[in-house]
N, C-alpha and C positions, 0 to 999 in steps of 0.2 A: 694930059692922056686923060680918056673917057673912061671912069670905074665902072660902066656897066651896073650903075644902081638907081637907075631912072625908073623909078613907080614900084621901087622894091619897098618891103616894109621893116622896120629896125625898130630894136628894145633895147633900150639904155636902164643898167639901173643907176642909183647915184649921179643922176645930171641934171639936177637945180643949181650944181657950178661946179669948177674945180677942172680936171680932167674928162668927168662926164656930161658933165655941158659941153666942153668941145668939142665931144665925138659927139651929141645930139647938134650941134650946129652944120660942123663939117657931112656929117649927114644925109641932112636934110638940103645942104647946099651942093651935094652932089648928087639929088632929087630923091632920096629917099624918104616916103612918110615915117613919121619915127611917133613911138609913144616913150616918153620917159616918166623916170619915178624916183621918187625921195619918200623921205621920212615925212617932210611938215608939206602939209598944203598950198598954204600960200604959198609958198617958196617954188614948189612943183607946175604950179599952175602959172606963176608970175613968167617961169624958162619958159615953158611950153608957150605964150603967149607972145612975147618974144623972139622967140626961134622960130615961130607960122610965120609971123611980121618980116623978117629979113627974110626970109627961104621962100617963102609963097607957097608951101609944102603942108600938106595936114598935120597935126602936131595935138597929140593924146597927153594931158600930164594925169599921172595918177600919183594917189599919194599911197605911201607901201612902205613899210618897217620890211626890209628883206633876212631880219635878225627873227624874223615870224613866216611861219609856213603859209596861214592862211592867208597873209598877207601878198605873198608870192604869190600862190596859188591864184589867186584876186587879179593881179595885175595880169598875169600870162592870160588865165582866160577872157576878160574884159578886153584885152588888146587884140586875140583871136575873134572876138564877136563885133568888136570894131570895125578893122579892118581885111577880117576874112580869114588872114594866115600871119604868121612872123617868116621872115626871110634870116633875119638878123636879130642876136642876141650882143649884146655890149655887156659884161658886169663891171661897175665902178665903184659900187656902194661898199663902205667897208672904211673903218681905218684903226690902226690898233697903237697902241700907247710904248711911248719910247721909255727906257729904265734900265736899272743894273740887275740882275737876275735875285740877288739877296733883297734887292727892295719894293721887286713886281709883287703885289698880292695875286691869290688867286682869281678874285674876281677879275684883274686886268689879263690875267692867262686868257680866263675863260671867256671874257668879253670879246677881247681879239675873234679866237677861233669861229664864237658863234657869227660874226658877221660876215670879218675878211674870209674867213673862209665857210664854211656851213653853209652861209646868205649863197654863196656860187653854190657850191653844189644842192641846193634852194631854187636855186633860178635855170639852173642845166635842167633841172629831172622835172619841171615844172612843162617846163619846152619840147624836152628829146623826144615824146612820142609823139605830140604835132609831126617836127620836123623829121622825124623817120618815116611814118607814114606819109609824108607828101613828098620821102627820097630826093628830098634838099634841105641843107639849111647851112649857116655860117655862124659860130661862135667864139669869141674873144675876149676872155676874161686878160682884163688891167689888171695884171696880179703885183708887179715892183721889181726890182732889182738886189733885195733882201732874200730874196726866196734864191738867188742865184750866186751871189756874194754876200757871204753870212757878216753882221755885223754885232758884236754884243752889246751895245745900246741898242737894238733895231731887233730883241729877239725876238718879243712876241709879233711883230710885223714879220720878221725872215722863215721863223716855225711857220705860221699861218699859209703864209704864200709859197713855205717850200713843199707844203700840203695840196694848196692849189695848182702848182707844175705835174705835181704828180698826178693828181684828177685830173688835168686836162689834155697831162699824154693818155691814161686812160679811156676818154670818153673818144679820142683822137682814134683808139687802135680799134674801139668796140664800131663805133659809130661811120668811121670812113665809108666802109664798104657798103653803109647803107645811103650814104651822099650826105653826113652833116660831117661837116670840117672842125675841128676846132685847135684853138692855138693860144699862145698865151702873149700878152704884150709889157717890159719888166720896164717900166722907170725908172730912173733915180731920182734925186732931188727934184722937185718942179714946182715953177714959183704958183701957187699954194695954199689954203688955210692951213691944210694937213701938212706939208712941210714946214708952215711956221710954228707947228706947234711942234713938231718934230725937234724941229732946232732949237728952240726952248729947251724939250728938257735934255736935246745933246750937253747944251750950255750948262744945265745944271746936274750934271751929273761929271764934267772936264771942269765944273766949278769955273767957269768962265763966265765974261761978259757975253752981250746976244752978239757983238760984232766980233768978236775972238773969234765963235762959234761959226759966225756966216764966214765970214774967215777962211776958214779950216773947211767947214764944204767946199767953197769955191777949191781950193786947194786940190782937193781929193780929183777935181774935174778938169780934163785933159785941156778941156775949150774955155775953158776956164768963166762958166755965167751956169747959171742955174737953166736949165730948161722950163720953158713956155706950155704950157698947156695944149694949146694950139700944135704945136711939133708932134706931140704923142699921140694926138689925135691924127693929125695927116697916118701914120704908120697905121693908126687903128684901121683909118675908112680903108685902106689898102689890104691890110689881112684881112680883111670882113667881107671883101669886094670880090667878085668874080674874077676877079684879074689875078686874086691869089688863088688860081681853082687850083693848084698844089700844092699849096703849102696847109700841110696837116699835120698835127703833132708837133710843131714847133715853138721857139720859146726865145724871144727874141726881143734883147735888151736895149733900151730907149736912154740910154745914162751918158750919152759922149764917152765912153772911156774908162768910165768913173775905179778910181783904185781908193775904196775904202779904208784901207790900211792907213792912208796917209791923212786921215780925220781925224787918229788918235796923238798924233807927232805932238 
């Protein structure tokens, strides 16, 4: 299927690894020129070079911390200056600590909200005026299924993700009439460094070893395996593309039908 993405310009945050990297690779493979951001300059420059080599597209790597408003604005402004405009924004930057309510610190709560929620708000706020003026744009927030399916040991992530979902719905309602679509894609467990950290926190809180924690995670997934980043990227690419032109304000789980309660057995 032709996604009608050839020549589009896409900005992807958190793109040095994991889901963000997979999204950047897939969008470039479909014909987009891409801007990729992450906090560590060496990592994002290397990722940009590798994606460009593999796809033959133009790829710009920018170091920036999405918890810092000035960094977000600089990355967006640089992308527009370099390519002339931005058609697509994918937000992937951010992680939240696992843990139980009585053990989570205020700093952990604030850290989760600062990056996983407010980082997304900053990114959308920095680009939305540009898209409004052009009368077109597609925004996809990669959020997480714990915003839709709460779990007590993913509490900080679930709260930040629920806020992201509410925020995306509001953006979709306000800017849809102006030609800008906003949707969320909500993965469950995905084979990334971030999931490995959450699984370790789950093992700690459940007082089981890592192997048992992994077994419990897999048992909650009807498909019987952890998702791969490329599988999330496939959905993100479609949602971002003109092929999904009537999709706005949608919140799409990509979690294999996960039943989180089974992890607590």
